[in-house]
N, C-alpha and C positions, 0 to 999 in steps of 0.2 A: 840229814838236816841237822844243823848245829843246835846246841842247847839253848842259845839265846833266841834263835828263830822259833824254836818250839815253845819257849816261854812266852814270846811275843804273841804267837798264834793262840796259845792257851789263854793269855790275858785278853786278847781281842774277843775270843769266844765267850769268856766270862763276862765281859762288859755287855755283849749282846744278850747273854742269858739273863743278866740282871735287868736290862732294859725291857726284855720281853716279859719278865715277871711284872715289872712296873706297868707296862702296857696292859697286861691281863687284869691287873687290879683296877686300873683306870676304867677299862671296859666294863668290868663287873659293877663298879660303883655308878658309872654313867648310865648303863642300861637299867639298873634298879631305879635310879633317879628318874629316868624317862618313864618307866612303867608306873611309878608312883604318881608322877605329874599327870600322866595320861589318864589313868583310871581313877585316881582319887580326886584330882582337881580339874579334870577335863582341859588340861593345858599342856599338851605334849611339847617337848623341846623341838626346835627346828634343826638342831645340829647333831643329835645323838646318832641317828641312823647313818648319816654320811661319814662322820668321824670313825665310828665303830666298824664300818665296812672297810675303810682304809686300814685301820689298825688290825683287822683280821688278816688282811694281806700281809702286813708287817709280820705278824706272828707266824704265818705259814712259810713265808719266804726267808725271813731272817733267822728263824729258829731251825731251819732245815740242816744247816751245817753242824750245829750243835747236836742235833738228833743223829746225824750221820756219824759224828765223832764218837758218840756213845753207843752206836749200833742199835738205836732205839726205834728205827723205822720198822714197820710191820713187814714181815717176810715169811715165806714158807721154805723151810730148810730140810724137809723130810728126806728128799733124795740127795741133796748136797751132803748131809751129815753121814750118809752111807758110803761116800766116796773116800778114796785114800787121801792122805794129807796133801800130796803134791797136786792132785786134781782140784781139791778145795782151794788151795793157794792160787792155782791158775785161774779158777773161776773168780776169785777175789780180784786178781789183777785185771782180768777182762772186764769185770763189773765196774771197777774203778775207772778204767779208761773210757768205757762206754758212757758211764755217768758223767765224766768230765766233758766228753764230746757233746752230750745232750745239754749240759749246763752252758757250754760255750755257745751253742746255738741260741739258747735262751738269753744269754748276755747280749749277743749280737742283736737279736730281734727286739729285746726289751730296751736296749740302748737306742735303737732306731725310733721306737715308740716314744721314749722319753725326750729325745732330741726334737722330734716333730711336735710334741706337746709344748716344748719350750719355744720352738720357732714360731708356732702359730698361736701361742698364748692360750692353749685350750684350757677351759675351766668346766667344772661340773655345773650343770644348769640347776642350781638350787639356791637357797637363800645365802649360803656361805660362799658359793662360787669358788671352791677350792681349785687352785691350779693343778691340772692333771700331771704336771711334772713330778709332783711329790709321790703319788702312788706308783706311777710308771717307773720312777727312778729306783724304787725298791727291787724291781726285777733284776736289773743288772748287778746291783749290789749284792743281793741275796744269792743269786746264782753264781756269782764270782766266788763268794765264800764257799758255797757248796762244791763247786768245781775244784777248788784248792783242797778241800777235805777229801774228795774222791781221789785226787792225785796222791795225797798223803796215804790214803788207805791202800792204793795200788803199790806205792813204793814200799810200804810195810809188808805187803804180801810177797814181794819179789824175792827177798832172801829165803823165805820158806820154800819157794819153788826151787831155788838153786841148792839149798841145803839138802832137801829130801832127794833131789835127783842125783846128787853126788854120793849119797850113801848107798846107792844101788849098784 
C-alpha cells in the first residue's frame, strides 16, 4: 500500500476516533442531564434514550476499525504465543481474511436493511420518529471500515509468512 493511501486511511480513522470521542462526551452529558431531569425535577427528556441508543451503535460499529488497527480487541493468545513465528503469521492472515469475509456479509445484510428502511420510510415509533436509515446505515459503513482493516492486517502478516518460510 502506498504512503499516501496509508496516510489517508490513518487520517480517516483519526477523524472517526475524534468523532467517537465527541459522541461519547455527548452521551455522558445527555445521560447525566436526563438523570437529573428525571430524578430531581420529575421531567425526563423524551429524546435521550433514543438518541443514546443509536449513538451506542455508532460507538460500537464505527470504533471497531480503530480498535482493530491498534490490536485493542479482547483476545486470548495463550496458545498462539507458543507457536513458531510462521504459524502465528499464518493465523494472522487467516484471521484477517475470515474477519473480512464476516464483515462483507455484515455490509451486505446491513446494506439491505438500510435500503429497505429508506425504501419504506421506516421510523422509530417514538416522539422523535427517527428515520431508521440512520442507525441502519452505520452497519455497512462501520463494517466496511473494519473489513478494510482486516485486509490490511492480513496483508501485513503475509511477508512474515514468506520471510520465515524462506529462512528454513
